[in-house]
C-alpha positions in Angstrom: 34.3 65.8 63.7 37.3 64.0 62.2 40.1 66.4 61.3 42.2 66.2 58.1 45.2 64.3 59.7 42.8 61.8 61.3 40.9 61.4 58.0 44.3 60.6 56.3 45.1 58.1 59.0 41.7 56.4 58.4 42.4 56.5 54.7 45.8 54.8 55.3 44.2 51.9 57.2 41.4 51.6 54.6 44.0 51.4 51.8 45.7 48.6 53.5 42.3 46.9 54.0 41.6 47.4 50.3 45.0 45.9 49.5 44.2 42.8 51.5 40.8 42.5 49.9 42.3 42.9 46.4 44.8 40.2 47.1 42.0 37.8 48.0 39.9 38.7 44.9 42.8 38.4 42.6 44.0 35.0 43.9 43.7 33.5 40.5 45.7 36.3 38.9 48.8 36.5 41.1 50.7 39.0 39.1 47.8 41.5 39.5 47.5 40.5 43.2 51.2 41.4 43.7 50.8 44.7 42.1 47.6 45.6 43.9 49.1 44.7 47.3 52.3 46.7 46.6 50.4 49.7 45.3 48.0 49.7 48.3 51.0 49.5 50.6 52.7 52.5 49.0 49.6 54.6 49.0 48.8 53.6 52.5 52.3 54.4 53.6 52.2 57.8 52.0 48.8 58.6 53.6 50.1 57.5 57.0 53.2 59.8 56.7 51.0 62.7 55.7 48.7 62.0 58.7 51.5 61.8 61.2 53.8 64.7 60.2 51.6 67.6 61.4 51.4 66.2 65.0 55.0 65.1 64.9 56.3 68.5 63.9 54.7 70.3 66.8 51.0 70.1 66.1 48.3 69.5 68.8 47.3 66.0 69.9 44.2 64.9 67.9 41.4 63.1 69.5 38.3 61.4 68.0 35.7 59.1 69.7 32.7 57.2 68.4 30.4 54.6 70.1 31.7 51.8 68.0 30.2 48.3 67.5 30.5 47.2 71.2 28.5 48.9 73.9 31.2 48.3 76.6 34.0 49.9 74.6 33.9 53.1 72.6 36.3 53.5 69.7 38.8 56.2 70.6 41.6 57.5 68.4 44.4 59.6 70.0 47.1 60.9 67.7 49.6 62.3 70.1 53.3 62.8 69.4 54.3 59.3 70.5 51.6 57.7 68.3 52.5 60.0 65.4 56.1 58.9 65.6 55.1 55.3 65.5 52.7 55.9 62.6 55.5 57.7 60.7 58.0 55.0 61.3 55.6 52.2 60.3 54.4 54.1 57.2 57.9 55.1 56.0 59.1 51.5 56.1 55.9 50.1 54.6 56.1 52.5 51.7 59.6 51.4 50.8 59.0 47.7 51.5 55.9 47.8 49.3 58.0 49.2 46.4 60.6 46.4 47.1 57.9 43.7 47.0 56.8 44.5 43.5 59.8 42.6 42.2 60.7 40.4 45.2 57.3 38.7 45.6 57.4 37.5 41.9 59.8 34.8 43.3 56.7 33.4 45.1 54.4 33.3 42.1 52.5 30.0 42.0 53.1 29.5 45.7 50.3 31.7 47.1 51.7 35.2 46.6 48.2 36.5 46.9 48.0 35.2 50.5 51.3 36.9 51.3 49.8 40.2 50.1 46.7 39.6 52.2 48.5 38.9 55.4 51.0 41.7 54.8 48.3 44.3 54.5 46.4 43.0 57.5 49.7 43.0 59.4 50.4 46.7 58.6 46.9 47.9 59.1 46.7 46.4 62.5 50.0 48.0 63.6 48.9 51.4 62.5 45.5 51.0 64.2 47.1 49.7 67.3 49.3 52.7 68.0 46.5 55.1 67.3 43.6 53.6 69.4 43.2 54.8 73.0 41.0 52.0 74.3 42.3 48.8 75.9 39.8 46.5 74.2 40.6 47.7 70.7 44.3 47.8 71.5 44.2 44.1 72.3 42.1 43.3 69.2 44.6 45.0 66.9 47.5 43.5 68.9 46.1 40.0 68.3 45.5 40.8 64.6 49.1 41.9 64.2 50.3 38.7 66.0 48.2 36.3 63.9 49.0 38.0 60.6 52.7 38.0 61.3 52.4 34.3 62.4 51.0 33.4 58.9 53.9 35.3 57.3 56.4 33.4 59.4 55.0 30.0 58.3 54.4 31.1 54.7 57.1 28.7 53.3 55.4 25.8 55.0 58.7 23.9 55.5 59.6 22.3 58.8 61.9 25.1 59.9 59.2 27.8 59.2 56.4 25.8 61.0 58.6 25.2 64.0 59.6 28.9 64.2 55.9 29.8 63.8 54.9 27.6 66.6 57.5 29.1 69.0 56.5 32.6 67.9 52.8 31.8 68.4 53.5 30.5 71.9 55.5 33.4 73.1 53.4 36.0 71.5 50.2 34.7 73.2 52.0 34.3 76.5 52.9 37.9 76.3 49.3 38.8 75.3 48.0 37.1 78.5 50.3 39.2 80.6 49.2 42.4 78.8 45.5 41.5 79.3 46.1 40.9 83.0 47.7 44.3 83.3 44.8 46.0 81.5 42.2 44.0 83.5 43.7 45.3 86.8 43.4 48.9 85.5 39.8 48.2 84.2 38.7 46.7 87.5 39.8 49.9 89.3 38.6 52.4 86.8 35.4 50.9 85.5 36.3 51.9 81.9 38.5 50.5 79.1 39.5 53.9 77.8 43.2 54.8 78.4 42.1 58.2 79.6 40.5 56.5 82.6 43.7 54.5 83.2 45.7 57.7 83.2 43.4 59.2 85.9 44.0 56.2 88.2 45.8 56.5 91.5 46.9 52.9 92.1 48.8 51.9 95.2 52.6 51.6 94.7 52.4 47.8 94.9 49.5 47.5 92.5 51.0 49.9 90.1 54.3 47.9 90.2 52.4 44.7 89.5 50.7 46.3 86.4 54.0 47.6 85.2 55.8 44.2 85.6 53.0 42.4 83.8 53.1 44.9 80.9 56.9 45.0 80.8 57.3 41.3 80.4 54.3 41.0 78.1 55.5 43.7 75.8 59.1 42.6 76.3 58.2 39.3 74.7 57.0 41.1 71.6 60.1 43.4 71.6 62.5 40.4 71.6 64.1 41.4 74.9 66.5 38.9 76.5 65.5 36.4 77.9 62.2 36.5 75.9 64.0 36.7 72.6 64.1 33.0 71.6 61.4 33.3 68.9 63.0 36.3 67.1 66.1 34.7 65.5 63.9 31.9 64.3 60.8 33.7 63.2 62.3 36.7 61.4 64.5 34.7 59.0 61.7 32.3 58.2 59.4 35.1 56.9 59.8 36.6 53.4 62.5 39.3 53.4 60.3 42.4 53.1 58.1 40.9 55.9 61.3 40.3 57.9 62.3 44.0 57.4 58.9 45.1 58.8 58.9 42.7 61.7 62.4 43.6 62.7 62.2 47.3 61.8 58.8 48.1 63.3 56.9 45.2 64.9 59.4 44.8 67.7 59.1 48.5 68.3 55.4 47.8 69.1 56.8 46.1 72.2 58.9 49.1 73.1 55.8 51.4 72.4 53.8 49.2 74.8 56.4 49.5 77.6 56.5 53.3 77.1 52.7 53.5 76.9 52.0 51.7 80.1 55.1 52.6 82.1 55.2 56.3 81.3 52.0 57.4 79.7 49.5 55.5 81.8 51.4 55.0 85.1 53.8 58.0 85.1 57.0 56.0 85.8 56.5 56.6 89.5 59.3 54.4 90.8 63.0 54.6 90.1 63.5 50.9 90.1 61.2 50.6 87.1 63.7 52.5 85.1 66.6 50.6 86.5 64.8 47.3 85.5 64.3 48.6 81.9 67.9 49.9 81.8 69.3 46.6 83.1 67.3 44.4 80.7 68.2 46.7 77.9 72.0 46.6 78.6 72.0 42.8 78.9 69.9 42.4 75.7 72.3 44.7 73.8 75.5 42.8 74.8 74.0 39.3 74.4 72.2 40.1 71.2 75.3 41.3 69.4 77.4 38.4 70.8 74.9 35.9 69.4 74.8 37.7 66.1 78.5 37.5 65.8 78.4 33.7 66.0 75.9 33.2 63.2 76.5 32.0 59.7 72.9 32.6 58.5 72.7 36.2 57.3 69.1 36.7 58.3 69.6 35.1 61.7 72.6 37.4 62.3 70.3 40.4 61.5 67.6 39.1 63.7 70.0 38.8 66.7 71.2 42.3 65.9 67.6 43.4 66.4 67.8 42.1 69.9 70.9 44.2 70.4 69.3 47.4 69.1 66.1 46.9 71.0 68.3 46.7 74.1 69.9 50.0 73.1 66.5 51.6 72.8 65.4 50.2 76.1 68.5 51.7 77.7 67.3 55.1 76.6 63.8 54.4 77.8 65.2 53.2 81.2 67.2 56.4 81.6 64.1 58.4 80.7 62.0 56.6 83.3 64.7 57.2 86.0 64.6 60.9 85.2 60.8 61.0 85.5 60.8 59.1 88.8 63.5 61.5 90.2 61.7 64.6 88.8 64.7 65.4 86.6 63.0 66.6 83.4 66.3 67.1 81.5 67.5 63.6 82.2 64.1 62.2 81.2 64.0 64.2 78.0 67.5 63.3 76.9 67.0 59.6 77.7 63.7 59.4 75.8 65.1 61.5 72.9 67.9 58.9 72.5 65.4 56.1 72.6 63.1 57.6 70.0 66.0 58.6 67.7 67.4 55.1 67.8 63.9 53.7 67.3 63.6 55.6 64.0 67.2 54.9 63.0 67.0 51.2 63.6 63.9 50.9 61.5 65.7 52.6 58.6 69.1 50.8 58.7 67.7 47.4 59.8 65.1 47.7 57.0 67.9 48.3 54.5 69.9 45.4 55.8 67.0 42.9 55.7 66.0 44.1 52.2 69.7 43.8 51.2 69.7 40.2 52.6 66.5 39.6 50.6 68.2 40.8 47.4 71.1 38.3 48.1 68.6 35.5 48.7 66.7 36.5 45.6 69.8 36.0 43.4 71.8 33.3 45.2 68.9 31.3 46.9 70.9 30.9 50.1 71.2 32.7 53.5 74.4 30.8 54.4 77.3 33.3 54.4 79.8 30.5 53.9 78.3 30.0 50.4 78.5 33.6 49.4 81.5 35.9 48.6 82.5 38.1 45.7 79.0 39.7 45.4 80.4 43.3 45.4 81.4 42.8 41.8 78.2 41.1 40.8 75.7 43.2 42.8 77.5 46.6 43.2 74.4 48.7 44.0 73.2 46.2 46.6 76.8 46.0 48.0 77.0 49.8 48.3 73.7 50.1 50.1 74.4 47.2 52.4 77.8 48.8 53.3 76.0 52.1 54.3 73.6 50.1 56.5 76.5 48.1 58.0 78.3 51.4 58.8 75.2 52.9 60.3 74.4 49.9 62.6 78.0 49.9 63.7 77.5 53.6 64.8 80.1 55.0 62.5 80.0 58.8 62.0 78.4 60.7 60.5 75.5 58.2 59.9 72.3 58.0 61.9 73.2 55.2 64.2 76.2 57.2 65.5 74.0 60.2 66.4 71.4 58.2 68.4 74.0 56.2 70.2 75.9 59.4 71.0 72.7 60.7 72.6 72.4 57.4 74.6 76.0 57.9 75.9 75.1 61.5 76.9 72.0 60.3 78.7 74.0 57.7 80.7 76.7 60.3 81.4 74.1 62.8 82.7 72.7 60.0 84.9 76.1 59.3 86.4 76.4 62.9 87.5 73.3 63.0 89.8 70.9 61.0 91.8 71.5 58.4 94.5 74.5 56.0 94.6 72.7 53.3 92.6 71.9 55.8 89.8 75.4 57.2 89.7 76.8 53.6 89.5 74.3 52.5 86.8 75.4 55.3 84.4 79.1 54.2 84.0 78.1 50.5 83.9 75.6 51.3 81.2 78.3 53.2 79.2 80.7 50.3 79.5 78.1 47.8 78.2 77.1 50.2 75.4 80.8 50.6 74.4 81.3 46.8 74.4 78.1 46.5 72.3 79.4 49.0 69.8 82.8 47.3 69.4 81.2 43.9 68.9 78.7 45.3 66.4 81.4 46.8 64.3 83.2 43.4 64.2 79.9 41.6 63.5 79.2 43.8 60.4 82.7 43.8 59.2 82.2 40.0 59.1 78.8 40.2 57.5 79.8 42.5 54.7 83.3 41.0 54.2 82.1 37.4 54.0 79.2 38.1 51.7 80.5 40.7 49.4 84.3 40.5 49.4 86.7 37.8 48.3 85.9 35.0 45.8 82.5 33.3 45.3 82.3 30.2 47.3 79.4 28.6 45.5 78.0 28.3 41.9 75.0 30.5 42.9 77.3 33.2 44.2 79.3 33.0 41.0 76.2 33.4 38.8 74.6 36.2 40.9 73.7 39.5 39.2 72.2 42.8 40.4 68.7 42.7 41.8 65.7 44.2 39.9 65.3 47.9 39.7 62.5 48.4 42.2 64.5 46.5 44.8 67.6 48.6 44.1 65.6 51.8 44.3 64.2 50.7 47.7 67.7 50.1 49.0 68.9 53.5 47.7 66.1 55.3 49.4 66.9 53.8 52.7 70.6 54.5 52.2 69.8 58.1 51.5 67.6 58.3 54.7 70.5 56.9 56.7 72.8 59.7 55.6 70.0 62.4 55.9 69.1 61.3 59.5 72.8 61.5 60.4 74.0 64.6 58.7 70.7 66.4 59.4 70.8 65.5 63.1 70.3 69.2 64.2 66.9 69.2 62.5 65.8 65.7 63.6 66.8 65.8 67.2 64.4 68.7 68.1 61.6 66.7 66.7 62.5 63.7 68.9 62.8 66.1 71.8 59.3 67.3 71.2 58.0 63.7 71.4 59.9 63.2 74.6 58.5 66.4 76.1 55.0 65.2 75.4 55.7 62.4 77.9 57.6 64.4 80.5 55.0 67.2 80.5 57.7 69.8 80.5 59.1 72.2 77.9 61.2 70.5 75.2 64.9 71.0 75.9 67.0 72.8 73.4 69.1 70.1 71.7 70.0 71.7 68.4 71.2 75.1 67.0 72.5 75.6 63.5 74.4 72.5 62.5 75.1 71.5 66.1 73.4 69.1 68.5 73.8 68.8 72.3 72.1 66.9 75.1 70.2 69.9 76.5 73.4 71.6 77.8 76.1 72.6 75.2 78.6 72.8 78.1 78.4 69.0 78.5 79.0 68.0 74.9 78.4 69.2 71.3 78.3 67.5 68.0 78.1 68.7 64.4 77.6 65.9 61.9 77.9 68.3 58.8 81.3 69.5 60.1 82.3 65.9 61.0 81.3 64.9 57.4 83.6 67.5 55.9 86.4 66.4 58.1 86.0 62.7 57.4 85.9 63.4 53.6 88.9 65.8 53.9 91.2 63.3 55.7 91.6 60.9 52.8 90.9 63.4 50.0 93.3 66.2 51.0 96.5 64.1 50.9 95.5 62.6 47.6 95.0 66.0 46.1 98.3 67.2 47.5 100.2 64.2 46.1 98.5 64.7 42.7 99.4 68.4 42.6 103.0 67.7 43.7 103.7 64.7 41.5 101.5 65.5 38.5 101.7 62.7 35.9 104.5 60.9 37.8 102.0 58.9 39.9 103.1 55.2 40.0 101.3 52.7 37.9 99.2 50.2 39.6 100.0 46.5 39.2 97.6 43.7 39.9 98.1 40.0 40.5 97.0 37.1 42.4 98.0 36.8 46.1 100.5 34.1 46.9 99.0 30.8 48.0 102.1 28.9 49.0 102.5 27.5 45.5 99.0 26.1 45.4 96.1 27.3 43.2 93.7 29.8 44.6 90.6 28.2 46.1 87.5 29.8 47.7 88.0 27.7 50.9 91.3 29.6 51.5 89.4 32.8 52.4 88.4 33.7 55.9 85.2 32.0 56.9 82.3 33.4 58.9 82.9 30.8 61.7 86.6 31.3 61.8 86.3 35.1 62.1 84.0 34.8 65.1 85.9 31.9 66.8 88.1 34.1 69.1 85.0 35.9 70.4 83.2 32.6 70.8 86.1 31.2 72.9 86.3 34.4 75.0 82.6 34.6 75.8 82.0 30.8 75.9 79.8 30.9 79.1 77.5 33.5 77.5 77.0 31.4 74.4 76.2 28.4 76.7 73.6 30.7 78.3 71.9 31.1 74.9 71.0 27.4 74.8 69.7 27.6 78.4 67.6 30.6 77.6 66.2 29.1 74.3 62.5 28.4 74.9 62.1 26.2 71.8 63.4 23.1 73.5 61.1 23.2 76.6 58.2 24.3 74.4 58.7 21.3 72.1 59.2 19.0 75.1 56.0 20.3 76.6 54.2 19.7 73.3 55.7 16.2 73.0 54.6 15.4 76.6 51.1 16.7 75.9 50.9 14.4 72.8 52.3 11.5 74.8 49.8 12.1 77.6 47.0 12.3 75.1 48.0 9.0 73.6 48.2 7.4 77.1 44.8 8.8 78.1 43.1 7.8 74.8 43.3 3.9 75.4 42.0 4.3 78.9 39.0 6.4 77.7 38.4 3.9 74.9 38.5 0.9 77.2 36.6 2.4 80.1 34.0 4.6 78.4 33.7 4.2 74.7 34.0 0.4 74.6 31.7 -0.1 77.6 29.1 2.2 76.1 29.2 0.3 72.8 28.9 -3.1 74.6 25.9 -1.8 76.6 24.1 -0.7 73.5 24.8 -4.0 71.8 23.5 -5.9 74.8 20.3 -3.8 74.8 19.9 -4.4 71.1 20.1 -8.1 71.5 17.5 -8.1 74.3 14.9 -6.2 72.2 15.6 -8.0 69.0 12.4 -10.1 69.5 10.4 -7.0 68.6 11.6 -7.2 65.0 9.1 -9.4 63.1 9.7 -8.1 59.6 5.9 -7.3 59.4 5.1 -3.8 58.3 1.7 -3.9 60.0 3.3 -4.7 63.4 5.7 -1.8 63.0 2.7 0.5 62.4 1.1 -0.8 65.6 4.4 0.1 67.4 4.2 3.6 66.1 0.5 4.0 67.1 1.2 2.6 70.6 4.2 4.9 71.0 2.0 7.9 70.1 -0.7 6.9 72.6 1.8 6.5 75.3 3.3 9.9 74.6 -0.2 11.5 74.6 -1.0 9.9 78.0 2.3 11.0 79.4 2.0 14.6 78.2 -1.6 15.0 79.3 
């Protein structure tokens, strides 16, 4: 019998399905279609949150199985802590993005907004179903639905850039799907069942288990946007509508991380240390290269997309440490590494969702993503500017916000790894910390640039000059995400134990104690402690206390403020005199020039398009040969035969009747 949380989970998926259906039925009344799609998303998100929280907060794993429509694969739902975390993250962001869409999608009225609502709801429903099913066949079905729905969202604008980005995304997504199918097929051929429970019971040889892991790692790594399989991400995410970009970057790439954890840890048990080293290494490289490439961008949404590569890398670093801990039977190391990964997975969904929605608000009012054409928006869009600033501070890991806490746990996991294990493990810890520190410094510079170029200074275009605040539903969405960023940071001592519980469900050990009162620590308070509420009070006191002291001592004798234009060497002020996005990033570009050259080499779009052009050329070369040797010769033979039997045509109807009778007699004789 289906329990209440599972019934709510089913209701969530059905609400998304109803939203998709309503969007189709209301295609001729787009304003109603927009409202129906947004309302279904909000209700579905609320139901998904309600379904996931009992399990996430310490409840038992829920299981439900039914025969399903296919005899070879029963439909199995398993809501364990990992699945509950994913459902909660998806549902939370969907709820807020759906509220945002009520105003944002009006920009697409008359351009198929109903289709956007349809594909958006299918996209979300498939993600929720994917993380909850416990059968390889249905997992792949929903994985393909998610990929196809997101593909149609990417190409929604139907311009050359969107179609090109969609082609590349389609190619890499399905290449990854083939690798995942191969991994599942190996497990199926040895277990005789498509249920994940049968995969968990397998005892594969080390070589075969490693092959399955590698296939799944690179297959899901393509979906996660891991370097070097990231080329689709900075092209596809900016092409999609902004609320779709927020979901793709905030949660869809996490499906790739979820898949790596599902196969590598849940199904295969992370049995080899080098698996974790591989994940840690790819994560560290993705983090550094992702933020470097983000720093060089002038397109705001491409900058945010590259930043997602960086943050996926940070999450994979935590996953890698967790897998190393499991392989070396170090439950504490495994728990802290996975805790850091899960905490950052949640945090990134929130602050990247805010940043993409903020970019959408800018695009909504200025009709450009080019940062060189923005500027001065803080005065014109103050609420959007304030929310974007909070998101920029969080993604830069500034205390006491949520990004700081999850990266602090990642540092602690790497530090713990450096204190034990073999030589390779002890060396990997400090190297990982150095790469994470470099990533953090570059991320701070990147988002100083993003915020400063977009919101500070003077407007550098007429559209920026004429901008005004975004509609209310969009502002409320940004405010909700900004509040969550603060809550997840200041409330770390309440959030961290929940993440530790999810980690413990995979380590099969008791959840480590990571919080007490307002303090958090990585399982051992002797190693390090952190209190974000205390840190918040200190950070507020540092600027406020001197100001209060000066006010008390000087009273009304405070000096008057004087304003005026900055000196421009005798010339009039021009927008072009301000620091540009390209100019701010130029020193970093010069310093890391070889790594930027590597980006072009790793970009799969050029070889993909060359392969497509070669295929078209080959087809055009083959077509004349086929026409000359097959089609033309066949036509000539038929024409020759027609001329030879032309004497049978007399134009006499009675002769034709005789032919019919003769043919019937011949057929009767042949058949008898």
